[in-house]
C-alpha positions in Angstrom: 98.0 102.5 118.3 94.4 103.8 118.5 92.1 104.4 115.6 93.0 103.1 112.2 93.0 105.1 108.9 89.4 104.4 108.2 88.3 105.5 111.7 90.3 108.6 112.3 89.4 110.4 109.1 90.1 114.0 110.3 93.5 112.9 111.7 94.3 111.2 108.4 93.4 114.4 106.5 95.7 116.4 108.8 98.5 113.8 108.3 98.1 114.1 104.5 98.4 117.9 104.8 101.6 117.7 106.9 103.3 115.2 104.6 102.1 116.8 101.4 100.3 113.7 100.3 97.1 115.6 99.5 95.6 113.6 96.7 93.7 110.3 97.2 94.9 107.4 95.2 92.8 104.6 94.0 95.5 102.1 93.6 97.5 100.0 96.1 100.6 102.2 95.6 98.9 105.3 97.1 96.3 103.6 99.3 95.7 104.5 102.9 97.1 101.2 104.0 100.3 101.8 102.0 100.6 105.4 103.4 100.3 104.2 106.9 103.1 101.7 106.3 105.5 104.5 105.4 107.3 105.6 108.6 107.1 109.4 107.9 103.4 109.2 107.2 102.7 106.9 110.2 104.5 109.3 112.5 102.5 112.2 111.1 99.2 110.3 111.4 100.1 109.4 115.0 100.8 113.0 115.9 97.6 114.1 114.2 95.5 111.6 116.2 97.2 113.0 119.4 96.3 116.5 118.2 92.7 115.6 117.7 92.5 113.8 121.0 93.7 117.0 122.7 91.3 119.4 120.9 88.6 121.2 122.8 85.2 121.2 121.1 81.9 122.9 121.5 78.6 121.9 119.9 75.1 123.2 119.4 72.3 120.7 119.4 69.9 121.0 116.5 67.4 118.1 116.1 65.9 119.2 112.8 68.1 117.8 109.9 67.4 120.7 107.5 68.2 123.3 110.1 71.2 121.3 111.2 72.6 121.3 107.7 72.0 125.0 107.2 73.5 125.8 110.6 76.7 123.8 109.7 77.0 125.6 106.4 76.4 129.0 108.0 78.8 128.5 110.8 81.6 127.2 108.5 81.1 130.3 106.2 81.1 132.8 109.1 84.1 131.2 110.9 85.9 130.4 107.7 86.6 126.9 108.8 89.4 125.3 106.8 88.3 121.7 106.9 84.6 121.9 106.2 84.7 121.3 102.5 81.3 119.5 102.3 82.7 117.0 99.7 81.1 113.6 99.6 83.4 110.8 100.7 
């Protein structure tokens, strides 16, 4: 079972991408809970959580919050990271 839709945000985003359910809905019909109840989406979400669990990651420690924000933006631009959109959630 593992993390739920409100805990595994990146995996949920990956599942949305795989299933083509890209737009957030602000009604019960398209809610996260409803999506997770759909077998195809639930399977995609489960696979995405497994994918995230198996990812290798690296990090750079930066204590200063301003430098941390600038570093994150710089690195995402240089590496062309697909999932750093900097939208507020």
